[in-house]
N, C-alpha and C positions, 0 to 999 in steps of 0.2 A: 352976398351969400349965394344967390341963385346962379350967378355967373360962375362962381367957384365950383358949385355942385355940378353944373352943366359941363365944365371943363374936366372935372374928375370922371364923370360918366363917359365923356368922349375919350379920355386917355385910356379908360378901362376897356372900351370897345375896340380901340385901335391896337391894343397890346397883343402881340402874337404869342400864342401858347404852343410850345413845342410838344408834339405827340410822340416823339422818339428821342430818347436821351443820348443815343450814340454809343451806349455801353452794353445795354441788354434789352430784353423784351418786356420790361416792367410795364404794366398797364395793358398789355396785349395778351391774347390767348390764341394759340395755334399749335399745330403738330410740331414738336421740337425736332423731329427727324427732318423737317423741310425748311425750317426758318432758323437763321442764326445772325449774329452780328460780328463783323470783321472790320477792324480799322475804321470804326465809326459808320459803317455801311450796313443797312438792314438787307439781308439777302434771302431770297426765296429760291430754292433749287430742288428740282425733282429728279436729279440724276441717280439718287440712291433709292428711290421708291417710285414705282409706277402707280399713277393715280387712275382709279376707275371713275372718279367724279371730281369736279372742281372742289378745291379746298381753300380756306381763307385764314388769314391772321386777323383776328377780330379785336378792335379796341373796345375795352369794357365800358367806356363812357359814352352815352348817346349825345347827339347834337341835333339842333333844330335849324336855326338860321346861322350861317357861318360863311367864311371865306377861307378855303383850304388851299394851301400851296405845298407842293412836293416836287422834288427832283427825282426823276425816274430814268433808269437805264435798263433796256430790255435786250438781252442777248439774242433771244429767239422765243417763239411761241406766243402765248396769249396771256395777258394779265389785265388788271384794272383796279380802280379804287372804288369800292362800294361806299354809298352814303345814304342816309335816311333809310337804312336797311334793317331787316329783322333776322335774328338768328333762328334758323329752322330747327324744329324739334328733332330728336334722334341723335345717333352717334356721329362723331366727327365734327368738323368745323365748317358748317354750311350756312350760307345766308341767302336771302332773297331781297331784291330791291334794286334801286337805281345804281348805275355804275358809269364812271368815266372810263371808257374802254381804250385799250391799246394793244396792238398785236403786230407781229412781223409776218406778213403773208403776201409779200409782193404787192401787186396792184389791188389785192383784196384786204390790205392791212386795215387796222381799225383805230389808229391814232386819231384822237379828236372826236370820236363817235360817242353818242349817248346810248346806253344799253340798259335793259331791265332784266336782271338775272332771275331766272325761273318765273318770268312774267311775259311781257310783251316784246321782248328782245329789242330789235332796232326799230320797231314800229312807232316809237314816239318821235322819231325824226321825220322830216319831210320826205327824205329818200333814205335807203338803207346805207348810203355812204356819204351822207350830208357833211358830217364832221371830217371824214377822211379827205374829201375833196379839197377842203381848206387847209388841212394839216399836211398833206402830202409834200408841198414844196418847202415847208418850214421845219419839219421834224428832222432830228439828227439821228441817223441810223447807228445803232450800237454805241451811242453816246448819251450824255445827260440831257434830258428834256424836262422843262418845267411845266407841270400840269397844275391847273387851277380849277377849283370847283366853287362857284358862288351860288349859294342857296338862300333865297329870301322869299318867304311865303311860297306860293305855287311856282314862282319863277326860278329856274335853274340854268346857270350859264357855265359852259366849259370853255377853258382857254388852254392853248398849247403855245409855249414860248411867247407869251404876251398877246397872242392873237385869239379872238373869240372864234370858236369853231362851230358851236351849236348853242341855241337857246331853246329850252323846252318849258312849257307851262303845263303843270299837271297837279292834280289835287289828291292823288292816291296816298301819298305818304308825306307827312310834314316833319317827322322826326325819326331818329333811329341811329344805328351804330355805323361807324366807319370801319371798313375792312379792306385788306389787300388780298388780291387773288393769285392763286397758282392754278393753271388750267390742266385738265386731264389731257392725256395724249402723250406725244413724244417728250422726252426729257427737255426741260426748259429752265431758264434762269432769269430772274428779275432782281434789280437792286433799287433801293430807295434811300434817300437822305433828305435832310432839312424838311421834315414833315411838320408843318405849322398850321395853326388855325386861329383865325380871328372871329370872335362872336359878333 
């Protein structure tokens, strides 16, 4: 019986939970003028609305320890996946906390970087481009890239296309929401698909 129970627990923890159903934004909260679903793809696009501040599509359910995988395509600009984050008070869709960062900015791009939104920025990494240095030769510009976030206790690991780009140990936040970013500034577009999490 103990073996059967252990196998059941293992199966439950290995099961991937889809965070995006491919049809609509059920379970998420964000500005409907900026986020939509087309042909099974979750799209964030600021072409129709100029942003004065970063905005987010926020998953309503919090997570603590998990392994998240998502496929991301960035046309231009700056985006990211927030995790163990908090929704900020006030109007709009604003969060603070940890972020798996990705941006298109030539040699100053941020694919693979660890960032803290409205906090310590890139200062949790050894250098301000620690993740990007590893990601630069393996990321696919304007194509689908696989982003992974592995959070277990204070240890957080980011991967891009199967390669670890940065590992951070920090005690500030152990649980919180997951959210997708649209950055203020010039019109930008980001796409997500196959967003899954294993507890």
